[in-house]
N, C-alpha and C positions, 0 to 999 in steps of 0.2 A: 504494500500500500504506500503510495507516495505521500510525503509529508507536506503539509501546507503551512505557510507563514501566517502569523497573526498580524493583521494590518495595524498601522499606527492609529487609525480611527477607532479601532476596538481597544487598543492598549490605553488610550487616553481616558477611557471610561472607568479605569481601575485606579485605586488609591494605593500608594502615593505616586503612581506613574503619571497621574494627571498633573503633577508638579514639575515634570521634566520639560526642558526646553524643546522646541520643535525639532531641531537638528538631532538631538539625542534620542527623541522618540522615534524619528524616522530611521536612525541607525539601529536602534533596538528592534524595530519591526522587521528589519531584514535578517535578524539573527534569532528571532523568537518563533518557535515551532509549536503548533497545536499538537497535543498528544492525546491519546484515548486510553480508557481503562474500562474493562468490563464490570458489570454489576457484581458486587461481592468481593472484588479484588481490593487490596490495600494500597493506598497512595503513599503513606509513610507511617512509621511506627513510633510509639513512645520510646524515647531514649536515643533515637537517631540523631546524629550530630552534623548532618549536612546543613549548609547555609543557603540552600535554594529557597526562594520565596514562591509559594504555589498560589495560582489563581484558577478559579472555576469558570470555564467558558459555557458549559451546558451540563444539565443533569443535577443530581442531588447526592451529597455526601453526608455521612454521619461521623460525628466526633466522639470518640470513646475514651473513657478513663477506666483502665482495667477492663472489666466485663460490662460496664455500664455505658449506655449511650447518653451523653450529656447535652447534645445539641445536634440539629441537622441544618445544613446550609443548602439553599437552592440557588441556582444561577439566576441572574437577572435582578435579584433583590438587593437591598442595602448591604446585607452581610456578604452576598456573593460578589460584591465589587471590592471587597477588602481581602488581604492575604488570608489564606486558610490556616487557622490555628498557628500563628507564628510564635515560635519560641526556640531557644537554643540552649541545651539540647531539647528535642521534642518532648512536650509534656503529654501529648495525646496521640492516639492512633486514629488515623482517618481512613475510612473505607467508602467505596462507591456503593450507594444504595440503588442507583440506576447506572446504565452505561453513561459515562461522562467524557467530556473533553476538558482539557486543562492546559495551562502553560506554566513555565517556571522562569524565574529571573535570578541571576546570581546576586545574592544578598550583599556581598562586599562591594560589588560594582555599583549596585543601586544606591548604596549609602554614599559612595564617593560622588556619583553623578548628582544626587540630590544636594549634597553639601556644596559642590561647586556651583551648580545652577542657582542656588539660593543665596550664596555669598557674593557671586558675581553680579553683573548687570542682568536684572530679571526682565525677560521679554515675554509678551503674550502674543501668540500668533495662531491663526487657524491651521489645523493640520491638513495638508494637501495630500494629493494622491502620491506624491513623491516622485513623479515622473521627471521633474526638473532638478531633482536632488542628485548631486554628483557624489561619487565615492570619496572624493577629497574631504567631504564633511565628516567622514567617519573617524578621523585621526584622533580626536579627543576622547571619544567613547572607547576606541580601541586601547588608547594609552591607559585609561583608568582601569582596564581589565588586567594590565600587566602586574605580576606579583610584586615587582619592585615598588610600585606606587601604593600597594596595600599597606606598606610600612610608613607612609607619610601621614602624620597626624592630621585629622580633619581640619583643625584650625589653620593648617598650612596649605590646604588645597588651592585657595585663591592665589597664594604667593607662587605656587608652581606655575600656573599659566601666565601670571603677570610677569614672571621672571624670564619667560622664554622669548627668544627673538627669532624672526623668520629670516632664512637665508636662501637665495636662489642658487641652484647648482646646474651644471651642464653635464651631458653625457661624457664619461671619461674622467670626471673629477674624482680624485682620491679624497674621501672625507676623513677617514682615519687610516693610519698606517701601522701595521704590526711592528711592535717594539718601541713605539713612541710612548711618551707619558700621556695619560688620559687628561683631557682638558674640558671636554663637553659631553653631555648626554644628548642624543639626537632622536627625533621622531620624524618619520617620513609623512609629509603632507601631500606631496605630489611626486609621481615618478616611481622608478624602481632602482634598486642597487643590488650588487652581488657581494657576498662575503667570501673571502679566500684566505687561506693560511699557508705560509711558506713552511717547507720541511727540508731537512738536509738533502733529501733525494729529489725534491721538486721545488726549485727556486722560483718558478713562475707562480706557484701557489695552487693548492688544491681547492676546488670550488666547494664551499660548504653549504651555502644557502642563497636563495634569492629573497629579497625583502620588498614589500610593497606598502601602500598607503596604510597608515595607522600603526605600522610595526616600528619598534624602537631598537636602538643599539647604543653601546658605549657605556652602560652603567657598571659593568663588571670592573673595569679599570678604575672607576671613580670610588666604588665601595671598597675594593681591596687595596687601592693605592698601588696597583701593579701596572706594568707596561701593557699596552694594547696587545691582545692575543690573536688578532686577525686584522686584515685589511678590508675596508669597505669602499667600493667604487661605484659610482653612478653608472647605470647602463642606459639611462635616458635623461633628458632634461627634466628638472623637477624643482621641488622646494622642500626645505627641512625646517623644523623648529628645533632650536637648541637651547640647552640650559647649562650654564657654566658649572664647573666642579664645585666651586665655593657655594653657589646657590643650591646645587643639588644636595650637598652634605648638610647645609644649614637647615634645609627643609625636612631632613630626617629627624631633627631634634624637636621634641615637643615643647611648645612654649609653656611658661609657668602657668599652671592652671589648677584650681582647687576642685578636686573631685570628692564627693561625699557618698557614704553608704545610704541605703534607704532609711535606716534608723536615724542617722545624723540629719538627713534631709527633713524627715518628719519632725524632728526636734526643732530645727531651724524655723519651719513653717509654724509650728505650735507656739513658738516664742515671738511671733510677729513677722516672720518672713513670708514670702509668697512663691507659689509655684508659677513658673513661666513655661508654657508649652509652645515650642517653636516648630511643631509639625504643621503640615498643610491643614486647611479647614476640613477637608474630607476625613483626614485621620482623626482630628480632634472631635468631629461629630460622631465618629464611630465609637470612640472611648476617650475619656479624659479624667484626670484626677479631680476630686471634689475641690472646688474653689480655684482651680487653675485658670490663669488668664491665657487666652490664645493670641499669640503674635507670631505668625509665620516668619521663618528666618529671613525671607527676602524683604519683609517689611520692618525688620528690627531697627535698622539705622534711622528710619523715618519716625519711629515711635519712641526714641530714646527720651525725649522731653516729657513723656507721660509717666516715666518711672521715678520713684522717690529714691534719691541718692542714699538715704539712711536705711532703707529697707533691704534686708538680706534677700537675695533672689536665688532660687534653686531652679535651674533650667533643665527641662526634660524633653526627650524625643523618644523614638522607639528603641534605638540601640545605643545612644550616647554619642554618636558621631556629630549630628547637627547641633546637639546641645552643647558639645564641647567647643565648637566653633563660635556659638552664640555667647557662651560664658566668657570666652577669651575676649571677644569684641566688647562685652560689657565691662570686664575687668580693666581693659586698656583705657576705658573712658571713666574710670573712677568708681564704678559701682561695686558693691559687695556681692559678687556673683560666684556661684559654684554650679557644677553639673552633676546630675545623678549618675553615679558609676553604673555602667551596664544598661542604662535606659529602662524603659518600661518593660520591654521584653525580657531583659536579663534579670529583672526583679519580679518577674511573673505577675506583672500588673497589666490588666487589660480587661476586655469584656468578660462576661460571666464564664465563658469557656476557656479563657486564656489570661 
C-alpha cells in the first residue's frame, strides 16, 4: 500500500502545529506520512520512552491505565486535535477501538521549531497548496532535526539563526579542506556539494557522500577542536549559511536560568507568585493550571509592561523548552522569573487522562 503525505492544510488544524510558521508547516507536510492501524491493535504502551508526538486523523482510540479504560478520543473533536496522551515516558497504553489513521511528529524537533518560531519574528500567513514553495525553504527545518542542535538550549535558538551569515558559492569551490583547523559550521541553503577524504593510497580522495539542501557539515571539528577530517567541495553553484566557531560553542552553553521543581513552583505561587503559561491559545484551552495567565511566547515582548516587577513569575509550557526561553527573556529584563523543570508533561500535569 502506498503511503500518503499529510497536507499542511490538515496539519494546521492540530495543536500546537497551528503555531508553526508557514514555511515550517509546508516543510513538515512533505515529511509527514499518514499511517493506519487496525481495530484492537496498540498504538503505544505504558512505559514506552519514544519522543514521537501522535495525532489522530480518523477513527477512535481508547486510553488505558492498566486494565482500565480511562478515556476515549474520537477524531474531529477538540480532544482529537491535540496530541494523544503525551507524556515521557508513556503513562498510558493507547489502543485503536476502530480502524484508525494517524500521524506522528518528532517531539524534539517540534519543540525547537516552536521555540524558534515564537522567539523570532512571528508571521501569520495563509497556508497555500505549496506549489510555489521551493526546496530551498527546507534548510531551517532540516537543521533543527540534526542531533547537534538538540544540544543547544532553547533560550539560545534565536541566537543560532541571528548569528548565521549567508555566503554564495560556485561550483568547484572548496568550502572546507581536510587537515585544516575548523572555523565555521555550514548549512546548505542552495546547491549540492561532495564530501571526500584523502588516504595514503588515494591522494585524490575517496568520495564519501553527496550533500544537498538542509544538510549540514563542519560541526565535528568545532566540538572536538580537531582538524577537519574531510574535504567538502561544491558541485554546483549555491548558497550556504555559516556560523563561526566562537558563536557555535557559545550557543552550546546554557544561559543563567532559574529552574524550579513542581513543589518549589507551587510554593512560589502560594506565597504570591503567578503562573505564566507561554503555550499557544489552543494548548492553553485544552488544559491549563488553575489561575495561570496565558501569554503566548510570541506575544511576550509586547506584554512585558503588564507584569508586576515585584511578583515572582513561574513560566510553564508543555516540556520546559519554550518556558525556559521565556524565563530567560524575563530575567534579562529584571523580572523575578523561573521555569518549571520538565514542563507540564514531565510533571504529569494535564487533562484528566494525562
